[in-house]
Structures are given as C-alpha cells and as structure tokens.
C-alpha positions in Angstrom: 21.6 24.5 23.9 24.2 27.0 22.9 23.9 28.0 19.2 27.4 27.6 17.8 26.0 28.4 14.3 24.7 31.8 15.1 25.8 34.3 12.5 27.4 31.5 10.4 26.3 31.4 6.8 24.5 28.3 5.7 26.8 26.0 3.8 26.1 25.2 0.2 24.8 21.6 0.9 22.5 22.8 3.6 20.6 25.4 1.6 17.0 24.3 1.2 17.0 24.5 -2.6 20.1 22.4 -2.8 18.6 19.9 -0.3 15.5 19.6 -2.5 17.7 18.9 -5.5 19.8 16.3 -3.6 16.7 14.5 -2.4 15.2 14.6 -5.9 18.3 13.1 -7.4 18.5 10.4 -4.8 14.8 9.6 -5.3 15.2 9.4 -9.0 18.1 6.9 -8.5 15.9 4.8 -6.3 13.0 4.9 -8.8 15.3 3.9 -11.7 16.7 1.0 -9.6 13.4 0.0 -8.2 11.8 -0.4 -11.6 14.7 -2.4 -13.0 15.3 -5.0 -10.3 13.1 -7.9 -9.3 11.1 -8.2 -6.0 12.5 -9.8 -2.9 10.4 -12.5 -1.2 8.5 -10.2 1.2 7.7 -7.7 -1.6 6.4 -10.5 -3.8 4.1 -11.6 -1.0 2.9 -8.1 -0.3 2.3 -7.7 -4.0 -0.6 -10.2 -3.5 -1.9 -7.9 -0.8 -2.0 -5.0 -3.2 -3.9 -7.1 -5.7 -6.5 -7.9 -3.1 -6.9 -5.0 -0.6 -8.5 -6.0 2.7 -9.0 -4.6 6.2 -6.3 -6.7 7.6 -3.8 -9.5 6.9 -2.2 -12.4 8.6 1.1 -10.6 9.3 0.5 -6.9 9.5 -2.1 -4.1 9.2 -3.0 -3.2 5.7 -1.3 0.1 4.8 1.5 -1.4 2.7 -1.2 -3.2 0.7 -3.0 0.1 0.0 0.3 1.8 -1.1 1.0 -1.1 -3.4 -2.5 -1.0 -4.7 -2.2 2.7 -5.5 1.2 2.1 -7.2 -0.3 -0.7 -9.3 -3.1 1.5 -10.3 -0.6 4.1 -11.6 2.1 1.8 -13.1 0.5 -1.6 -13.4 1.5 -4.9 -11.9 5.2 -4.1 -12.1 8.1 -3.7 -9.8 7.7 0.1 -10.1 4.0 -0.3 -9.3 4.8 -2.2 -6.1 7.6 0.2 -5.0 6.6 3.6 -6.2 4.7 5.0 -3.1 7.3 3.6 -0.8 10.1 5.4 -2.6 8.0 8.6 -2.8 7.3 8.4 0.9 11.1 8.7 1.6 11.2 11.9 -0.4 8.2 13.5 1.2 9.3 12.3 4.6 12.6 14.1 4.1 10.8 17.4 3.5 8.7 16.8 6.6 11.7 16.0 8.7 13.4 19.2 7.5 10.4 21.2 8.7 10.4 19.3 12.0 14.1 20.0 12.7 13.8 23.6 11.5 11.0 24.6 13.8 12.5 22.8 16.8 16.0 24.1 16.2 17.2 25.9 13.0 18.0 25.4 9.3 21.5 24.1 10.1 20.1 21.2 12.1 17.4 20.7 9.5 19.9 20.5 6.7 22.1 17.9 8.4 19.1 15.9 9.5 17.9 15.5 6.0 21.3 14.5 4.7 21.8 12.0 7.5 18.3 10.6 7.0 19.0 9.9 3.3 22.6 8.7 4.0 21.2 5.9 6.3 21.1 2.5 4.7 17.5 2.1 6.0 16.4 4.9 3.7 19.0 4.8 1.0 18.5 1.1 0.4 15.4 0.1 2.5 13.1 2.7 0.8 13.5 0.7 -2.4 11.5 -2.1 -0.8 7.8 -2.1 -0.4 7.4 -3.4 3.2 5.3 -2.2 6.2 8.4 -0.4 7.5 8.0 2.4 4.8 4.6 3.6 5.9 5.4 3.1 9.6 8.4 5.4 9.3 6.5 7.9 7.2 3.5 8.3 9.5 5.6 8.2 12.7 7.6 11.1 11.1 4.4 13.0 10.3 3.1 12.5 13.8 6.5 13.8 15.2 6.1 16.8 12.8 2.6 17.5 14.1 3.8 17.5 17.7 6.7 19.8 16.9 4.3 22.3 15.4 2.2 21.9 18.5 5.1 22.5 20.8 6.1 25.7 19.0 2.7 27.2 18.2 0.8 26.0 21.3 -2.2 25.5 19.0 -4.1 22.5 20.4 -5.7 21.9 17.0 -2.5 20.1 16.0 -3.6 17.2 18.2 -6.3 16.3 15.7 -3.7 15.9 12.9 -1.4 14.0 15.2 -4.2 11.6 16.0 -4.8 11.1 12.3 -1.2 10.4 11.6 -0.9 8.1 14.6 -4.0 6.2 13.4 -2.5 5.8 9.9 0.7 4.7 11.5 -1.2 2.0 13.4 -2.6 0.9 10.0 1.0 0.4 8.9 2.6 -1.5 11.7 1.6 -2.4 15.3 4.9 -0.9 16.6 3.4 2.6 16.3 1.5 1.7 19.5 4.7 2.7 21.3 4.4 6.2 19.8 1.2 6.6 21.8 3.0 5.6 25.0 5.7 8.1 24.1 3.2 10.9 23.6 1.7 10.3 27.1 5.2 10.4 28.6 5.9 13.8 26.9 2.6 15.2 28.1 3.3 14.2 31.7 7.0 15.0 31.8 6.9 18.6 30.6 4.9 20.8 32.9 3.6 23.1 30.3 2.2 20.2 28.3 0.0 18.9 31.1 -2.7 21.4 30.3 -3.4 19.5 27.1 -4.8 16.7 29.2 -7.9 18.8 29.5 -8.0 19.7 25.8 -10.8 18.3 23.7 -8.5 18.3 20.7 -6.2 15.8 22.4 -9.1 13.4 23.1 -10.5 13.9 19.7 -7.1 13.1 18.2 -7.0 9.9 20.2 -10.5 9.0 19.2 -9.6 9.5 15.5 -6.5 7.3 15.9 -8.7 4.5 17.4 -11.3 5.0 14.7 -8.8 4.8 11.9 -7.3 1.6 13.4 -10.7 0.0 14.1 -11.0 -1.8 10.8 -8.0 -3.8 11.8 -9.7 -4.7 15.0 -12.8 -5.8 13.2 -10.8 -7.9 10.7 -8.9 -9.7 13.5 -12.2 -10.4 15.3 -13.4 -12.2 12.1 -10.1 -14.1 11.7 -9.4 -15.6 15.1 -7.2 -12.6 16.1 -4.5 -14.2 14.1 -2.5 -11.1 13.3 -2.3 -10.0 17.0 -1.4 -13.5 18.1 1.4 -13.7 15.5 2.9 -10.3 16.3 2.3 -9.9 20.0 3.2 -13.5 20.7 6.8 -12.6 20.0 7.0 -10.5 23.1 6.6 -13.5 25.4 10.0 -14.6 26.7 11.0 -18.2 27.2 14.3 -17.4 28.8 16.9 -14.6 29.0 20.3 -14.1 27.4 22.6 -11.2 26.6 23.8 -12.7 23.3 21.4 -10.7 21.2 22.1 -7.2 22.7 25.3 -6.6 20.7 23.5 -7.8 17.5 20.7 -5.4 18.2 23.0 -2.4 18.7 25.1 -3.4 15.6 22.0 -3.7 13.4 20.8 -0.2 14.4 24.3 1.2 13.8 24.7 -0.6 10.5 21.3 0.4 9.1 21.6 3.9 10.3 25.2 4.1 8.8 28.0 3.5 11.3 29.4 7.0 11.0 26.0 8.6 11.4 25.4 6.4 14.4 28.5 7.8 16.1 27.3 11.4 15.5 23.8 10.5 16.6 25.1 9.1 19.9 26.9 12.4 20.6 23.7 14.3 19.8 21.5 12.0 21.8 23.7 12.5 24.9 23.3 16.2 24.6 19.5 16.0 24.0 19.0 13.6 26.9 20.8 16.1 29.3 18.4 18.8 28.1 15.4 16.4 28.4 16.3 15.9 32.1 15.9 19.6 32.5 12.4 19.3 31.0 13.3 21.1 27.8 10.2 20.7 25.6 11.9 20.0 22.2 14.5 17.6 23.7 11.8 15.8 25.7 9.7 15.4 22.6 12.5 13.7 20.7 13.6 11.5 23.5 10.3 10.4 25.1 8.5 9.6 21.8 11.1 6.9 21.1 11.9 5.8 24.6 9.0 3.3 25.1 9.8 1.6 21.8 13.6 1.5 22.6 12.9 0.0 26.0 10.7 -2.7 24.4 13.3 -3.5 21.8 16.1 -3.8 24.4 13.9 -6.0 26.5 13.1 -8.2 23.5 16.9 -8.5 22.7 17.3 -10.1 26.2 15.3 -13.1 25.1 15.2 -13.1 21.3 16.7 -11.6 18.2 15.5 -8.1 17.2 15.3 -8.0 13.4 17.2 -5.2 11.9 14.2 -3.5 10.4 12.1 -3.4 13.6 13.6 -0.1 15.0 12.9 1.6 11.6 10.4 4.2 13.0 13.1 5.6 15.3 15.4 6.5 12.4 14.0 10.0 11.8 14.7 10.9 15.4 18.1 9.3 15.3 18.9 11.4 12.2 17.7 14.5 14.1 20.1 13.6 17.0 22.9 13.4 14.5 21.8 16.7 12.9 22.0 18.5 16.2 25.5 17.1 16.9 26.7 18.1 13.4 25.3 21.6 13.6 26.3 22.1 17.2 29.6 20.2 17.6 30.9 19.9 21.1 33.4 22.7 21.9 36.2 20.4 22.8 36.2 18.1 19.7 38.9 18.2 17.1 38.7 18.5 13.4 38.1 14.8 13.1 34.6 15.1 14.5 33.7 18.1 12.3 34.9 16.1 9.2 32.8 13.1 10.3 29.5 14.6 9.1 30.3 15.1 5.4 32.2 11.8 5.4 29.2 10.0 6.8 26.9 11.5 4.2 29.4 10.5 1.4 29.7 7.0 2.8 26.0 6.5 2.9 25.5 7.7 -0.7 28.3 5.6 -2.0 27.2 2.5 -0.2 23.7 2.9 -1.4 24.9 3.5 -5.0 27.0 0.3 -4.9 23.9 -1.7 -3.7 21.9 -0.2 -6.6 24.5 -1.2 -9.1 24.9 -4.7 -7.6 21.2 -5.2 -7.4 20.9 -4.4 -11.1 24.1 -6.1 -12.4 25.8 -8.2 -9.7 29.5 -7.3 -9.2 30.1 -10.7 -7.7 28.0 -13.8 -8.6 29.8 -16.3 -6.5 28.2 -15.4 -3.1 25.1 -17.5 -3.7 22.6 -17.2 -0.9 25.1 -15.1 1.1 24.5 -12.2 -1.3 21.9 -10.0 0.4 20.2 -9.3 -3.0 19.9 -13.0 -4.0 16.2 -13.0 -3.3 15.7 -10.8 -6.4 17.4 -13.1 -8.8 16.4 -16.0 -11.1 12.7 -16.3 -10.3 11.4 -15.4 -13.8 13.5 -18.1 -15.3 12.1 -20.6 -12.8 8.6 -19.3 -13.6 9.1 -19.8 -17.3 10.2 -23.4 -16.8 7.2 -24.0 -14.5 4.9 -22.6 -17.1 6.4 -24.9 -19.7 6.0 -28.0 -17.6 2.4 -27.0 -16.6 1.5 -26.7 -20.3 3.2 -30.0 -21.2 1.3 -31.8 -18.3 -2.0 -30.0 -18.9 -1.9 -28.5 -15.3 -3.5 -25.2 -14.1 -2.3 -25.1 -10.5 1.1 -24.5 -8.9 1.6 -25.3 -5.2 4.2 -24.0 -2.8 4.9 -24.5 0.9 6.5 -21.1 1.8 4.9 -17.7 1.7 7.9 -16.1 0.0 7.9 -18.7 -2.8 4.1 -18.3 -3.2 4.7 -14.6 -3.8 7.6 -15.2 -6.2 5.8 -17.8 -8.2 2.6 -15.6 -8.3 4.7 -12.8 -9.7 6.7 -14.8 -12.2 3.6 -16.6 -13.5 1.3 -13.6 -13.5 0.9 -13.6 -17.3 0.7 -17.4 -17.7 -2.9 -18.0 -16.5 -1.6 -20.4 -13.8 -3.0 -20.2 -10.3 -0.7 -20.4 -7.3 -1.8 -22.1 -4.1 0.2 -21.8 -0.8 -0.6 -25.0 1.1 0.4 -24.1 4.7 -0.9 -21.2 6.8 -4.0 -20.7 4.7 -4.9 -17.7 6.8 -2.2 -15.8 4.9 -4.3 -15.9 1.8 -7.7 -15.0 3.3 -7.9 -11.9 1.1 -7.8 -13.9 -2.2 -11.3 -14.8 -3.5 -12.3 -18.5 -3.0 -12.6 -19.2 -6.7 -8.9 -18.4 -7.1 -8.0 -20.5 -4.1 -9.9 -23.8 -4.7 -7.8 -26.4 -6.5 -10.3 -29.1 -5.5 -9.0 -32.4 -6.9 -6.8 -30.9 -9.6 -3.3 -32.2 -10.3 -0.7 -29.6 -9.4 2.9 -28.7 -9.9 4.8 -28.4 -6.6 7.7 -25.9 -6.7 10.2 -25.8 -3.8 13.7 -24.8 -3.1 15.8 -27.9 -2.5 16.6 -26.8 1.1 12.8 -26.4 1.9 11.6 -29.5 0.1 8.4 -30.9 1.9 7.4 -33.3 -0.8 7.5 -36.3 1.6 4.8 -34.6 3.8 2.7 -34.0 0.7 2.3 -37.7 0.2 -0.5 -37.5 2.8 -2.3 -35.1 0.5 -1.7 -36.8 -2.9 -1.6 -40.3 -4.2 1.4 -39.6 -6.3 4.3 -37.2 -5.8 6.7 -37.3 -8.8 9.9 -35.3 -9.3 9.8 -33.8 -12.8 12.8 -31.6 -12.9 15.5 -29.9 -10.8 16.7 -26.6 -12.1 19.2 -24.0 -10.8 18.1 -20.6 -9.8 20.9 -18.5 -11.3 22.7 -15.3 -10.5 23.5 -13.5 -13.8 26.1 -10.7 -13.5 28.6 -8.7 -15.5 31.2 -11.5 -15.3 29.1 -14.6 -15.9 26.5 -16.6 -14.0 26.5 -19.0 -11.0 23.8 -21.1 -9.4 22.2 -19.7 -6.2 20.3 -22.8 -5.3 18.4 -25.7 -6.9 14.7 -25.5 -7.3 12.7 -28.8 -7.6 9.4 -29.2 -9.5 7.1 -32.1 -8.7 3.9 -33.3 -10.2 1.2 -33.9 -7.6 -1.6 -36.2 -8.7 -4.7 -37.7 -7.1 -5.5 -35.1 -4.5 -7.1 -36.4 -1.4 -10.1 -34.7 0.3 -9.6 -32.3 2.0 -6.3 -30.8 1.0 -4.7 -30.4 4.4 -2.4 -27.6 5.5 0.9 -29.2 6.5 
C-alpha cells in the first residue's frame, strides 16, 4: 500500500494525547448517561445474572454476568453498577485498537480508526448497554491486537496471549468461535505463518482457550445443553429467501454509522486486493472476520440477522475505514476527503442526541416506536405493584416474559417482594431454590396488555382476578404520554405443581 501520508504532519485530532482526551470525554459522557437512565429489558435480565454468578446461563456464556457482578461490587445494585465495566471496555478497547492499527500501519491510520470506532453507533450508543456484545467485542479486539503483535514481532509467545483472549471471548459469546476459524485461515493462507503450525505456543494457546471455555461446557452438560441448543438451533434453515439480505447490510451500515460504512467499504476493497497478494497485515484483517461474515450472510438467506450480531467485526470495520481515510484513493475528489471528519461529527452528534433523549425524551408521543421506550416507566409500575402487594398481603410477583421478570426484579429490589418468572424456568437456574419456590402462595401477576397470558394461568390457579390496569408512561420535557398499559392480577389457590406455560 502506497503511503500517501509520508512526511505529512499528524493532524491535531489524530495526535495520541488528543485522542486520549477525546475518548476520555466520550467515556465520561457515557458514564453520566449510563448512571442516569433506567435499564432496558435485556440489561434488567442480565442484572439478575450479575447478582447470581454461575458457570453458564440459558442464553449465553457468563462473561457479561461477571462484568455486571464486578460493577455491582464497585457501585452497588445500580444502573452504573450494571453498566460500568461495559462502558470502560469501550475506552480500553479504543486504546488497544489504536495500538493494533499503529503497528500494522501507522499513527495516521490508528488515529482515524479510533475516531471511527467511537463514532459508530454500536460503540457510541451500544456501549452504554450491558449485554454480551460488549465483552465479545472487547476480547475479539484484544485477540486481534495479539495477532498483530505476533505478525510484526514474529515472537511465537504471543500465541499464548491470543489463546487467553480467545477463551475469554468464548466466555462472552459463542460467535467468537468464528474467530478461531479465521485464525486458521490466516495461518494457512500466508506462507510465512505456516511455520507456527509446528509451534508449541500456538497449541498451548489453543489449549488455554478450550480450558477457559470448559466451565461453559460443564454447565451445559448439567443443564441439558440448553444454551447450545438455543443458540446453535438458529443456524438450521427451514427455507431460503433474499428478503433479509438488504436488512442485514442496512443494519451493519446503520450501527457502524452510514458515512463510516462508505469509507470502510473503500478501505475494505483496498485491503482485500492486498490480501489476495498474501500480504500479512491485510490477510489478518480480512480472514479473521471472513468466516463470521460468511455465516451471517448465510443466516440472512433464511432468517433475520439481529443488528447486534455482527458486533465483533466492528473494530476491523473501523480499521478498514481508518486505512481509507489515511490513504485516500488518488483519484477521489474533495468530497471523499471531507467524508471522514463529517462521519466522526455525525456519529458524535447522533450519540449525543440519543443520550439526551434517553435522559429527557425530546418526543414522548412515539410510544413503543421509541427505541428507548424500554427504559421508561418501570419504577412507577413497580411502586404500584408494591402497594398492591402490601394491601393484599402478598410476597410473590409472577411474570411470563424474561424482560418483564428483569424489570420487575429491578423495580422491586428494595421492596422485599420476590419475582418469579413462570415460563422457561431454565433461565433462572442460577437463582437459589429458596428464592424461587412460591409453593402455594398467592401471587400478583404483572403483564403488559399485549402479552397478557392470564387465561393460560387459570390452569395453574383457582382464581385469576384483575386488580388494576395502569399506564406505563413516558415522561419528557414537554409532558408525558402512555407507552402501553400494564395489567396486575391476583393469582389465588395455586395448584400443584406450578406448571411452566
């Protein structure tokens, strides 16, 4: 790749000290926002994981639970406690990504890469949320850094650290399995890398990755392999269609930042051409994401790819964009050179608007169409549930969706009430039995109106009585509106056993 930046002074925004300041300011904004807005459904559910650390869970490996547990140990059972490590990982990951881009290319590429990474909506907004995506992005990025150090230094000892990072990534999300496939491709494709196949450090690194992941294997073996069945069952097609392909590409472009996506595609094209010539750095970037990209494309031929699934690829996509911004094609006009700073500005502004809207809604009339609606109104619902529980001398609250189980557990955490999720009991295997055994107790059943399953609960209880319907409200700068109605029932005369509907 021809270095078009040779001899050019480093611009103000790309200087390492200024980049550190930018990342610090953005991280502080995320911390302030994260501690002042309520949890979304998945976070409220994962909060329960943090309260009860285990070797595995129904949905995912356990790393997000450990991160939340650590945050709760530092800041208590609060929104900041749930989110702190996730937000911190984006800052540390930015520094690691800078190092990766710097040793593979130069400081110009490194600077743009960090700016684009933080200007992506996945990081700018997504890093606020405590989900398994945060640790999977973080440890995938660390593994990529280890391989970059290896490719430059030729020191095989880096394989040990790569194995550890890959194992921690597998403890975060099963999609990191595709990183292993990408590493194998890189080893085989680049002739100079094939010598590592005889390196004991490579095999030790692989063994460490498996050892770190082995507690998840053990947990699944003790729980009917439920987590593997749930996640890997998605890959089985029942038919094929092209209707999801555009949605998949649009989701990647949107979460990356549409302007960054354009720049990244220019960089990707250039890197792919170098990869075909067996360039080591280019091959590393392309081949480590290629198996995952192929899988996601295949999945989009028969089912929807959720927007967050490609998250581990975003550090590499940011690096593609950084290459294109630092080495713009010779024949492009001023518009392309102006695209990079515009993309960064757009990402920061959009993230800032989301922060403001999450804290104090700019528009309260969108209801459930508002992407931040899951954060709103649950404490008010919880307060009303606590009042009714006290008035009816009830200690248990039942739900029939995992998201509402999490939200009610969070809203009622100081009330002394115990929350019981009736279906999919394997989700709550980590909670001690004495906190998950309502026996024949009367209960309050809380449900969104659209998910009301009270009729089915008549097979579990002799009496199902609607006590109250209350609105879950969106309170903003210009008033408040109802998001949806929440119904509260009294369930009396539990039948044995309490079945999972």
